TITORLO-356822 format. One record per residue (C-alpha): residue number from 1; residue in three letters; z negated, x negated, y. Coordinates in steps of 0.001 Angstrom, whole numbers, always signed. Layout:
<pts>
PT  num  residu        z        x        y
PT  NUM     ALA        Z        X        Y
...
</pts>
This chain:
<pts>
PT  num  residu        z        x        y
PT    1     MET  +142932   -92078   -75066
PT    2     THR  +143523   -95949   -74889
PT    3     VAL  +146266   -96950   -77217
PT    4     THR  +145129  -100277   -78632
PT    5     ALA  +146247  -102934   -81273
PT    6     SER  +144677  -103491   -84611
PT    7     ARG  +141134  -104723   -84622
PT    8     THR  +137883  -104873   -86602
PT    9     GLY  +135349  -101617   -86975
PT   10     ALA  +132780  -103872   -85316
PT   11     ARG  +135155  -104862   -82440
PT   12     ALA  +136257  -100934   -82253
PT   13     LEU  +132157  -100257   -82168
PT   14     VAL  +131663  -102547   -79299
PT   15     GLN  +133933  -101615   -76847
PT   16     ALA  +132902   -98008   -77270
PT   17     LEU  +129682   -98889   -76115
PT   18     ARG  +130750  -100829   -73911
PT   19     ARG  +133300   -97988   -72855
PT   20     ASN  +130335   -95273   -72757
PT   21     GLY  +128760   -97585   -69777
PT   22     ILE  +126363   -99637   -72161
PT   23     ASP  +126180  -103438   -70376
PT   24     MET  +122834  -104131   -72766
PT   25     VAL  +122001  -103868   -76571
PT   26     PHE  +118501  -105082   -77883
PT   27     ALA  +118793  -106921   -81729
PT   28     VAL  +117298  -108378   -84221
PT   29     PRO  +120286  -110580   -86218
PT   30     GLY  +120457  -109088   -89482
PT   31     GLU  +123590  -110301   -92307
PT   32     SER  +124615  -106710   -92599
PT   33     TYR  +126120  -106520   -89485
PT   34     LEU  +127502  -110009   -88672
PT   35     ALA  +130652  -108847   -87320
PT   36     VAL  +129038  -106747   -84432
PT   37     LEU  +127267  -110243   -83245
PT   38     ASP  +130755  -111457   -83661
PT   39     ALA  +132376  -108828   -81661
PT   40     LEU  +129585  -109054   -79514
PT   41     TYR  +130536  -112909   -78817
PT   42     ASP  +133594  -111739   -77067
PT   43     GLU  +132011  -109236   -74935
PT   44     ARG  +129178  -111084   -73890
PT   45     GLU  +130270  -110872   -70099
PT   46     ALA  +130253  -107460   -70116
PT   47     VAL  +127613  -106421   -72840
PT   48     ARG  +124566  -108495   -72531
PT   49     LEU  +122899  -109441   -76236
PT   50     ILE  +118813  -109454   -76044
PT   51     VAL  +117296  -110839   -79096
PT   52     CYS  +113990  -109636   -79742
PT   53     ARG  +111390  -110759   -82689
PT   54     GLN  +111108  -107915   -84425
PT   55     GLU  +113088  -104355   -84906
PT   56     GLY  +109558  -102494   -83531
PT   57     GLY  +109552  -104418   -80573
PT   58     ALA  +113455  -103879   -80110
PT   59     ALA  +113723  -100239   -80533
PT   60     PHE  +110943   -99885   -77657
PT   61     MET  +112932  -102150   -75202
PT   62     ALA  +116488   -99691   -76065
PT   63     GLU  +114020   -96410   -75666
PT   64     ALA  +112619   -98062   -72387
PT   65     TYR  +116443   -98798   -71339
PT   66     GLY  +117222   -95058   -72187
PT   67     LYS  +114287   -93601   -69709
PT   68     LEU  +115429   -96285   -66903
PT   69     THR  +118933   -95895   -66975
PT   70     GLY  +119588   -92236   -68572
PT   71     ARG  +122359   -93987   -71151
PT   72     PRO  +121481   -94172   -74337
PT   73     GLY  +119417   -97434   -75228
PT   74     VAL  +120921   -99421   -77845
PT   75     CYS  +119453  -101053   -80903
PT   76     LEU  +121149  -103042   -83370
PT   77     VAL  +119647  -103863   -86676
PT   78     THR  +119667  -104525   -90222
PT   79     ARG  +119391  -102009   -93160
PT   80     GLY  +116552  -101745   -95077
PT   81     PRO  +113786  -103461   -93461
PT   82     GLY  +115099  -103792   -90021
PT   83     ALA  +115672  -100059   -89829
PT   84     CYS  +112488   -98953   -91251
PT   85     ASN  +110831  -101304   -88382
PT   86     ALA  +112680   -99779   -85925
PT   87     ALA  +111923   -95979   -87117
PT   88     ILE  +108888   -96038   -84803
PT   89     GLY  +111162   -96707   -81519
PT   90     VAL  +113313   -93729   -83179
PT   91     HIS  +109902   -91465   -82700
PT   92     VAL  +108954   -92452   -79625
PT   93     ALA  +112372   -91324   -78557
PT   94     ARG  +112485   -87912   -79878
PT   95     GLN  +109151   -86933   -78615
PT   96     ASP  +109426   -88520   -75138
PT   97     SER  +113510   -87241   -74899
PT   98     THR  +114974   -90043   -74694
PT   99     PRO  +118659   -91160   -74993
PT  100     MET  +118873   -93606   -77623
PT  101     LEU  +121132   -95199   -80307
PT  102     LEU  +120133   -97204   -83366
PT  103     VAL  +122840   -98714   -85391
PT  104     MET  +122186  -100085   -88281
PT  105     GLY  +124407  -102126   -90971
PT  106     GLN  +124346  -101115   -94134
PT  107     VAL  +125107  -102550   -97628
PT  108     ALA  +129308  -102750   -98555
PT  109     ARG  +130754   -98959   -99884
PT  110     PRO  +130754  -100173  -103619
PT  111     HIS  +127484  -100657  -103880
PT  112     LEU  +126510   -97754  -102493
PT  113     GLY  +124038   -95425  -104563
PT  114     ARG  +122648   -98470  -106817
PT  115     GLU  +120053   -98983  -104510
PT  116     ALA  +121446  -102217  -104169
PT  117     PHE  +119867  -104805  -101839
PT  118     GLN  +117736  -103431   -98847
PT  119     GLU  +119968  -100095   -99041
PT  120     ILE  +118328   -96999   -98049
PT  121     ASP  +120062   -93409   -97153
PT  122     PRO  +120075   -93145   -93055
PT  123     PRO  +120231   -89324   -92897
PT  124     ALA  +117255   -88702   -95493
PT  125     VAL  +115199   -91946   -93712
PT  126     PHE  +115735   -90626   -90531
PT  127     GLY  +116659   -87130   -90187
PT  128     SER  +113469   -85812   -89243
PT  129     MET  +113581   -87943   -86281
PT  130     ALA  +116899   -88182   -85438
PT  131     LYS  +118829   -85697   -83426
PT  132     TRP  +121799   -86666   -85723
PT  133     ALA  +121902   -89598   -88375
PT  134     ALA  +125131   -90376   -90125
PT  135     GLN  +126930   -92852   -91611
PT  136     VAL  +130185   -93674   -90946
PT  137     ASP  +132222   -94677   -94170
PT  138     ASP  +135705   -95434   -91877
PT  139     PRO  +136969   -97878   -89887
PT  140     GLY  +138773   -95621   -88285
PT  141     ARG  +136367   -92889   -87042
PT  142     ILE  +133943   -95161   -85264
PT  143     PRO  +134887   -94388   -81967
PT  144     GLU  +134704   -90898   -82994
PT  145     ALA  +130991   -91535   -83948
PT  146     VAL  +130140   -93442   -81363
PT  147     SER  +131884   -90601   -78846
PT  148     ARG  +129670   -88005   -80655
PT  149     ALA  +126513   -90085   -80497
PT  150     VAL  +126506   -90314   -76987
PT  151     HIS  +127073   -86546   -76592
PT  152     THR  +124956   -85869   -78711
PT  153     ALA  +122071   -88075   -77344
PT  154     LEU  +122721   -87150   -73823
PT  155     GLN  +123244   -83511   -74082
PT  156     GLY  +120558   -80558   -73612
PT  157     ARG  +116916   -81932   -74780
PT  158     PRO  +117947   -85755   -75189
PT  159     GLY  +117174   -87852   -78034
PT  160     PRO  +118034   -90349   -80423
PT  161     VAL  +120997   -90992   -83151
PT  162     VAL  +121072   -93213   -85455
PT  163     LEU  +124505   -94276   -87176
PT  164     ALA  +125426   -96740   -89844
PT  165     VAL  +128063   -98386   -91029
PT  166     PRO  +128582  -100737   -93694
PT  167     GLU  +129488  -104012   -93623
PT  168     ASP  +132765  -104217   -94849
PT  169     VAL  +133382  -100967   -92806
PT  170     LEU  +132980  -103658   -89892
PT  171     ARG  +135198  -105832   -91010
PT  172     ALA  +138321  -103634   -91934
PT  173     ASP  +140981  -103631   -89245
PT  174     THR  +141797  -100163   -87556
PT  175     ALA  +144161   -99447   -84878
PT  176     VAL  +142542   -96078   -83922
PT  177     PRO  +142442   -95191   -79903
PT  178     ASP  +139453   -95286   -77820
PT  179     PRO  +138329   -91886   -77056
PT  180     ASP  +137561   -90881   -73315
PT  181     ALA  +133847   -91811   -72401
PT  182     ALA  +131511   -89413   -72691
PT  183     VAL  +130607   -86507   -70155
PT  184     PRO  +128096   -84560   -71120
PT  185     ALA  +127543   -80948   -70906
PT  186     ARG  +124746   -79858   -68278
PT  187     ALA  +123542   -76066   -68571
PT  188     HIS  +123061   -74641   -65288
PT  189     PRO  +120264   -71812   -64361
PT  190     ASP  +121425   -67922   -64823
PT  191     PRO  +121567   -66494   -61245
PT  192     ALA  +119603   -63482   -61913
PT  193     ALA  +116552   -65937   -63737
PT  194     LEU  +116633   -67799   -60329
PT  195     ALA  +116665   -64238   -58626
PT  196     ARG  +113334   -63422   -61223
PT  197     LEU  +111602   -66897   -59915
PT  198     GLY  +111244   -65980   -56293
PT  199     ASP  +110392   -62633   -56937
PT  200     ALA  +107678   -63971   -59817
PT  201     LEU  +106574   -66658   -56697
PT  202     ALA  +106663   -63984   -54228
PT  203     ALA  +104072   -61950   -56351
PT  204     ALA  +101688   -64673   -57487
PT  205     GLU   +98520   -65418   -56454
PT  206     ARG   +97460   -68826   -57766
PT  207     PRO  +100471   -70173   -58878
PT  208     VAL  +100899   -74091   -60713
PT  209     GLY  +104127   -75604   -61580
PT  210     ILE  +104165   -78229   -65078
PT  211     VAL  +107305   -80712   -65014
PT  212     GLY  +108072   -82938   -67807
PT  213     GLY  +110537   -83445   -70407
PT  214     GLY  +113498   -85618   -70456
PT  215     GLY  +117078   -85615   -68742
PT  216     TRP  +115734   -86241   -65172
PT  217     SER  +116844   -88473   -62048
PT  218     ALA  +116246   -89590   -58792
PT  219     ALA  +118676   -86869   -57704
PT  220     ALA  +116130   -83918   -59553
PT  221     ARG  +112746   -85345   -58611
PT  222     ALA  +113931   -85132   -54491
PT  223     ASP  +114735   -81746   -55232
PT  224     LEU  +111651   -81383   -56781
PT  225     SER  +109700   -82368   -53967
PT  226     ALA  +112230   -80322   -51452
PT  227     PHE  +111385   -77572   -53726
PT  228     ALA  +107450   -77914   -53574
PT  229     GLY  +107037   -78951   -50236
PT  230     ALA  +108878   -75768   -48857
PT  231     TRP  +106531   -73200   -51147
PT  232     ARG  +103910   -74920   -51123
PT  233     LEU  +103161   -75029   -54128
PT  234     PRO  +101037   -77266   -56624
PT  235     VAL  +102369   -79079   -59125
PT  236     ALA  +101020   -81096   -62056
PT  237     THR  +103270   -83600   -64029
PT  238     ALA  +103182   -83555   -68447
PT  239     PHE  +101397   -86159   -69957
PT  240     ARG  +103016   -89678   -69011
PT  241     ARG  +105492   -87953   -66390
PT  242     ALA  +103449   -88737   -63030
PT  243     ASP  +106434   -90380   -61657
PT  244     TYR  +108429   -87570   -62164
PT  245     MET  +107083   -86441   -58445
PT  246     ASP  +105730   -89059   -55696
PT  247     ASN  +102087   -88427   -56474
PT  248     GLU  +101473   -88852   -52756
PT  249     HIS  +103661   -86012   -52043
PT  250     PRO  +100689   -83236   -50589
PT  251     CYS  +101414   -80830   -53469
PT  252     TYR  +101059   -82812   -56522
PT  253     ALA   +98033   -82253   -57900
PT  254     GLY   +97349   -84542   -61019
PT  255     ASP   +98780   -85280   -64568
PT  256     LEU   +97984   -83354   -67744
PT  257     GLY   +97001   -86067   -70289
PT  258     LEU   +94435   -86854   -72650
PT  259     GLY   +91097   -86516   -70358
PT  260     PRO   +92677   -84430   -67340
PT  261     ASN   +90924   -83924   -64528
PT  262     PRO   +88744   -81161   -65254
PT  263     ALA   +89241   -79448   -61540
PT  264     LEU   +93397   -79512   -62745
PT  265     ALA   +92639   -77923   -66397
PT  266     GLU   +90664   -75592   -65114
PT  267     ARG   +93259   -74787   -62325
PT  268     VAL   +95784   -74249   -65339
PT  269     ARG   +93681   -71732   -67468
PT  270     ARG   +93055   -69657   -64510
PT  271     ALA   +96482   -69598   -62834
PT  272     ASP   +98676   -66436   -62743
PT  273     LEU  +102043   -68100   -63068
PT  274     LEU  +103340   -71122   -64674
PT  275     LEU  +106678   -72539   -63681
PT  276     ALA  +107406   -75309   -66413
PT  277     VAL  +110232   -77253   -65414
PT  278     GLY  +111419   -79598   -68414
PT  279     ALA  +107675   -79826   -70141
PT  280     ARG  +107890   -78873   -73699
PT  281     LEU  +103939   -77772   -73121
PT  282     GLY  +103014   -79974   -75785
PT  283     GLU   +99815   -80532   -77341
PT  284     VAL   +98423   -83215   -75313
PT  285     THR   +99608   -81490   -72069
PT  286     THR   +97973   -78619   -72851
PT  287     SER   +94978   -79716   -74085
PT  288     GLY   +95610   -78795   -77812
PT  289     TYR   +97411   -75491   -76692
PT  290     ALA   +94158   -74474   -74939
PT  291     LEU   +95083   -74231   -72133
PT  292     VAL   +98525   -72661   -72476
PT  293     ALA   +97932   -70120   -75547
PT  294     ALA  +100922   -69911   -77806
PT  295     PRO  +102472   -68139   -78851
PT  296     ARG  +101727   -65286   -75716
PT  297     PRO  +100205   -67443   -72831
PT  298     ALA   +97557   -65491   -70444
PT  299     GLN   +99258   -67177   -67805
PT  300     ARG  +102897   -65299   -66920
PT  301     LEU  +105227   -67991   -68201
PT  302     ILE  +108771   -69424   -66350
PT  303     HIS  +110055   -71909   -68720
PT  304     VAL  +112433   -74115   -68081
PT  305     HIS  +114659   -76069   -70607
PT  306     ALA  +117547   -77902   -71433
PT  307     ASP  +117261   -76947   -75074
PT  308     PRO  +117607   -73084   -76124
PT  309     ALA  +116294   -74029   -79304
PT  310     GLU  +112961   -75063   -77256
PT  311     LEU  +112840   -71728   -75222
PT  312     GLY  +110758   -69222   -77265
PT  313     ARG  +109886   -71544   -80237
PT  314     VAL  +106093   -71925   -79160
PT  315     TYR  +105726   -69765   -76452
PT  316     ARG  +106848   -66471   -75655
PT  317     PRO  +107980   -66852   -71367
PT  318     ASP  +108533   -64263   -69127
PT  319     VAL  +111316   -65777   -68357
PT  320     ALA  +113450   -68090   -70511
PT  321     VAL  +116031   -70360   -68127
PT  322     ASN  +118150   -72436   -70354
PT  323     ALA  +118731   -75646   -67567
PT  324     ASP  +119145   -78760   -67086
PT  325     SER  +116200   -79648   -65221
PT  326     GLY  +118326   -81236   -62438
PT  327     ALA  +120515   -78273   -62112
PT  328     PHE  +118088   -75939   -62294
PT  329     LEU  +115981   -77718   -59150
PT  330     ALA  +118970   -78542   -57274
PT  331     ALA  +119398   -74253   -56963
PT  332     ALA  +115318   -73537   -56676
PT  333     ARG  +115439   -75702   -53965
PT  334     ALA  +118288   -73439   -52334
PT  335     LEU  +116244   -70792   -52359
PT  336     PRO  +115204   -69297   -49352
PT  337     ALA  +111558   -70104   -49174
PT  338     PRO  +108724   -68303   -47201
PT  339     GLY  +108410   -67928   -43628
PT  340     VAL  +104662   -68128   -43187
PT  341     PRO  +102626   -70285   -45824
PT  342     PRO  +102240   -68592   -48568
PT  343     ARG   +99279   -67038   -49783
PT  344     TRP   +97943   -69686   -52797
PT  345     ALA   +98726   -72707   -49553
PT  346     THR   +95044   -73603   -49173
PT  347     GLU   +94962   -73726   -53121
PT  348     THR   +97060   -76080   -52818
PT  349     GLU   +95455   -78040   -49981
PT  350     ARG   +92391   -77843   -53006
PT  351     ALA   +94136   -78864   -55670
PT  352     ARG   +95258   -81805   -54107
PT  353     ALA   +92010   -82874   -52341
PT  354     GLU   +90537   -82566   -56356
PT  355     TYR   +92742   -84883   -57238
PT  356     LEU   +92020   -87483   -54568
PT  357     ALA   +88251   -87275   -55400
PT  358     TRP   +89016   -87872   -58928
PT  359     GLN   +90944   -91316   -58360
PT  360     ALA   +87397   -92613   -56607
PT  361     PRO   +86793   -95348   -59176
PT  362     GLN   +83165   -94460   -60898
PT  363     PRO   +80933   -97512   -61920
PT  364     GLY   +80602   -98450   -65531
PT  365     PRO   +79156  -101195   -67691
PT  366     GLY   +79659  -104875   -67277
PT  367     ALA   +80526  -107511   -64778
PT  368     LEU   +84635  -106301   -65093
PT  369     GLN   +85200  -102700   -63382
PT  370     LEU   +88825  -101720   -64580
PT  371     GLY   +88570   -98821   -62435
PT  372     GLU   +87948  -101109   -59112
PT  373     ILE   +90912  -103091   -60524
PT  374     VAL   +93675  -100436   -61223
PT  375     ALA   +92516   -98813   -57458
PT  376     TRP   +93341  -102692   -56009
PT  377     LEU   +96934  -102523   -58260
PT  378     ARG   +97355   -98754   -56543
PT  379     ASP   +96987  -100540   -52816
PT  380     ARG   +98281  -104081   -53805
PT  381     LEU  +101761  -103202   -55457
PT  382     PRO  +104906  -101545   -54028
PT  383     ALA  +106339   -98122   -54929
PT  384     ASP  +108942   -98784   -57109
PT  385     ALA  +106680  -101246   -58626
PT  386     ILE  +107024  -100391   -62962
PT  387     VAL  +103825   -99973   -64405
PT  388     CYS  +104189   -99929   -68280
PT  389     ASN  +101456   -99113   -71228
PT  390     GLY  +101442   -97972   -74949
PT  391     ALA   +98674   -96429   -76493
PT  392     GLY   +94510   -96486   -76318
PT  393     ASN   +91769   -95855   -74058
PT  394     TYR   +92476   -98381   -71746
PT  395     ALA   +95341   -96249   -70622
PT  396     GLY   +92727   -93648   -69385
PT  397     TRP   +91972   -95747   -66309
PT  398     LEU   +95608   -96256   -65342
PT  399     HIS   +96525   -92864   -65525
PT  400     ARG   +93434   -91432   -63571
PT  401     TYR   +93267   -94492   -60456
PT  402     TYR   +97002   -95532   -60340
PT  403     ARG   +99191   -93749   -58196
PT  404     TYR  +102937   -93383   -59386
PT  405     ARG  +105060   -93583   -56288
PT  406     GLY  +108879   -94264   -57278
PT  407     TRP  +110889   -92891   -59193
PT  408     ARG  +110425   -94470   -62785
PT  409     SER  +107856   -96287   -62101
PT  410     GLN  +105826   -95585   -65140
PT  411     LEU  +106530   -96319   -68649
PT  412     ALA  +104636   -95251   -71508
PT  413     PRO  +104913   -92945   -74642
PT  414     THR  +104314   -89721   -74530
PT  415     ALA  +104506   -90119   -78844
PT  416     GLY  +101195   -92272   -78077
PT  417     SER  +102214   -95278   -79797
PT  418     MET  +100880   -98492   -79684
PT  419     GLY  +102782  -101503   -78999
PT  420     TYR  +105191  -100110   -76387
PT  421     GLY  +103681  -102076   -73228
PT  422     VAL  +105351  -105398   -73374
PT  423     PRO  +108237  -104543   -74762
PT  424     ALA  +108890  -101686   -72022
PT  425     ALA  +108364  -104187   -69341
PT  426     VAL  +110711  -106533   -71041
PT  427     ALA  +113424  -104166   -70810
PT  428     ALA  +111943  -103190   -67303
PT  429     GLY  +112362  -106473   -65870
PT  430     LEU  +116350  -106810   -67992
PT  431     VAL  +117379  -103568   -66158
PT  432     HIS  +115701  -104102   -62316
PT  433     PRO  +114806  -107921   -62282
PT  434     GLU  +114039  -107184   -58144
PT  435     ARG  +111134  -104562   -59062
PT  436     VAL  +108107  -105483   -59756
PT  437     VAL  +106701  -105146   -63531
PT  438     VAL  +103091  -104833   -64894
PT  439     SER  +102141  -104010   -68263
PT  440     VAL   +99188  -102783   -69288
PT  441     ASN   +97795  -103308   -73037
PT  442     GLY   +94507  -102779   -74218
PT  443     ASP   +94042  -105867   -77260
PT  444     GLY   +94960  -103446   -80319
PT  445     CYS   +97814  -102137   -78571
PT  446     PHE   +98950  -106393   -77601
PT  447     LEU   +98745  -107478   -80767
PT  448     MET  +101380  -104906   -82589
PT  449     ASN  +104154  -106205   -80175
PT  450     GLY  +102436  -108998   -77999
PT  451     GLN  +105556  -111219   -80064
PT  452     GLU  +108225  -109578   -77401
PT  453     LEU  +106807  -112481   -75026
PT  454     ALA  +108812  -114687   -76566
PT  455     THR  +111349  -112961   -75728
PT  456     ALA  +110145  -112665   -71703
PT  457     VAL  +109839  -116190   -71548
PT  458     GLN  +112860  -116953   -73685
PT  459     TYR  +115042  -114656   -70859
PT  460     GLY  +113212  -115757   -68049
PT  461     VAL  +111782  -112250   -67487
PT  462     ALA  +109137  -112103   -64680
PT  463     ILE  +106576  -109287   -65955
PT  464     VAL  +102750  -109929   -65688
PT  465     VAL  +100821  -108448   -68615
PT  466     LEU   +97609  -107336   -68620
PT  467     VAL   +95634  -107385   -71638
PT  468     VAL   +92483  -105337   -71537
PT  469     ASP   +90243  -107058   -74018
PT  470     ASN   +86844  -105133   -75656
PT  471     GLY   +87221  -106040   -78974
PT  472     MET   +87911  -102774   -80795
PT  473     TYR   +90346  -100466   -81394
PT  474     GLY   +88536   -98082   -78354
PT  475     THR   +89938   -94752   -79057
PT  476     ILE   +88952   -94683   -82691
PT  477     ARG   +85802   -95882   -82090
PT  478     MET   +85383   -93060   -79489
PT  479     HIS   +86158   -90508   -81847
PT  480     GLN   +84114   -92192   -84370
PT  481     GLU   +80711   -91734   -82295
PT  482     ARG   +81529   -88190   -81464
PT  483     ALA   +81917   -87049   -84823
PT  484     TYR   +80106   -89498   -86937
PT  485     PRO   +77652   -90954   -85226
PT  486     GLY   +75664   -94411   -85902
PT  487     ARG   +78682   -95053   -89077
PT  488     VAL   +81222   -97488   -86673
PT  489     TYR   +83550   -98769   -89268
PT  490     GLY   +86470  -100051   -89297
PT  491     THR   +87076  -100556   -85940
PT  492     ALA   +85635  -103778   -84769
PT  493     LEU   +88489  -106469   -83701
PT  494     THR   +88477  -110520   -83538
PT  495     ASN   +90730  -111354   -80833
PT  496     PRO   +92328  -114995   -80140
PT  497     ASP   +91993  -116552   -76571
PT  498     PHE   +95161  -114226   -74970
PT  499     ALA   +95490  -116740   -71700
PT  500     ALA   +96136  -119717   -74188
PT  501     LEU   +98043  -117977   -76578
PT  502     ALA  +100158  -117010   -73316
PT  503     ARG  +100323  -120444   -72613
PT  504     ALA  +101668  -121570   -75960
PT  505     HIS  +104862  -119088   -75722
PT  506     GLY  +105144  -120684   -72342
PT  507     ALA  +104032  -118073   -69951
PT  508     LEU  +101398  -118462   -67471
PT  509     GLY   +97732  -117437   -68913
PT  510     GLU   +94246  -117283   -67000
PT  511     THR   +91506  -114847   -68572
PT  512     VAL   +89577  -112612   -66348
PT  513     ALA   +85861  -111741   -66161
PT  514     ARG   +84721  -110411   -63564
PT  515     THR   +86284  -107790   -60803
PT  516     ALA   +86040  -110343   -58012
PT  517     GLU   +88222  -112779   -59931
PT  518     PHE   +91518  -110298   -60569
PT  519     ALA   +92835  -109992   -57087
PT  520     PRO   +93726  -114069   -56723
PT  521     ALA   +94696  -114035   -60525
PT  522     PHE   +97112  -111318   -60280
PT  523     GLU   +98598  -113006   -57007
PT  524     ARG   +98947  -116441   -58906
PT  525     ALA  +100578  -114011   -61884
PT  526     LEU  +103106  -113096   -59530
PT  527     ALA  +103815  -115992   -57694
PT  528     ALA  +104459  -118070   -61059
PT  529     ARG  +107775  -115862   -61089
PT  530     ARG  +107926  -116476   -64848
PT  531     PRO  +106293  -114142   -67365
PT  532     ALA  +102573  -114033   -67104
PT  533     LEU   +99203  -113156   -68829
PT  534     LEU   +95636  -112216   -67412
PT  535     HIS   +93038  -111812   -70314
PT  536     LEU   +90752  -108869   -68952
PT  537     LYS   +87072  -109307   -71061
PT  538     LEU   +86241  -105704   -70796
PT  539     ASP   +82631  -105234   -71369
PT  540     PRO   +82170  -102933   -74847
PT  541     ALA   +80148  -100710   -73631
PT  542     ALA   +82763   -99514   -71315
PT  543     LEU   +85152   -97342   -74162
PT  544     SER   +86841   -95013   -71412
PT  545     HIS   +86735   -94320   -67916
PT  546     ARG   +84784   -91588   -68380
PT  547     THR   +82520   -92233   -72160
PT  548     PRO   +80139   -94942   -72723
PT  549     ALA   +79757   -96313   -75828
PT  550     GLY   +77210   -94615   -78280
PT  551     GLU   +77597   -91927   -76326
PT  552     ALA   +79749   -88202   -77594
PT  553     GLU   +82075   -87691   -74955
</pts>
């Protein structure tokens, strides 16, 4: 521990964050934590403050920072309305297993319990979403609370932590020393479990790997590629985890998301062995628990997860391995590989061929073919480009036709939250200004957090935002037409001129109505080296990458 002179609780908070490797925080300023803003002023060379336009956008940026860096993304908000607005980011961090720290100012201690102005009870509000939600009422315990928060956010299954600090605690003085930076513990695989893995693979006829979850790294990704290549194992990625394996790898078989490749879904269904590493095997990845039945799957299941509470919670695995994904894959890579191609090698080649066939763009109605545009981006963007999106049917084209080649090249919420694409792109551009960042959004999705385009302009973040505009909440419209044919209601949208809106913000803005117009417009957007938005006018009949409007899926 480091001995310190007397300082305010706010300074102790900021210095504890800095000591734990936090170099950027996202915020909407509030009077309940003015002392923290003042402390950040003195640390502005080491900890960059990014001021956002709405707490939901700030929380999404912090969550995206956590995904990109592996360190907790920090979001600062005021009490009550600010914290409630930020709750959406906490929910995404929980379901996406992302390390995050939401710090909220709170009413002063003498006023607590009276329903004072904007008062909320943080543990009651966030208890079901956060790994830990607490209020710190003693300035001398702030460094301790930050240390615990960082350990909690990073250890086991990563996730969000919420800390509330009353405004008078932030102003009070303390001489408490700083603890050392958090060093999270990692669970390592039992050697006996690794031996059982080797035996299970040796006995398998139709194995499939499924990878996902949080807590991964570039090293874990490299070990996965080496392990899969040595064993010729077909690997599918869980929902919105496609960048966990280079999509050009010969063993990559595609992603298990909404509307997956039917051939891949059938391959998982008829597998005799599933090796799930890091993935919870949630509702979307398993197509509503149909591909992998709960609690006892038809396939033999080896389930690797960093959180022991997850093992056996939904599924009864044949082999449960409590291990960090990176530690497991490093050990699995060292397993002696078969000397000859395994009996399923031709199945792996077939799985790869099925994936490539699924990626051939299919024509749809209208002059703008979104499949062709995504395929063009697939060929045009560098391997390390970061592609962000929120939720909506428009994302189906992206997930189906794009190939994620670099580590952390996909930023998308597995929680299925709309409004994520623009804030995530701003965070990505701030963390990696050297990389191309593209944000893909539906019209409804964009207008939930599109105001963060102003944040991009303010900080000079050169992102390219695509707004796919079909004048409706397309996913809900699709479900309506399937469940209540002829009774579409409540899903039509009247939209602004998005290109003009972008120009009003100070960004480049262009409208694209035909496929041939996209490539030159995109090149101009990249060349502008400032925030840019392309308004893509999609035919309303192009309801999804598989289902035209008016037809049940």
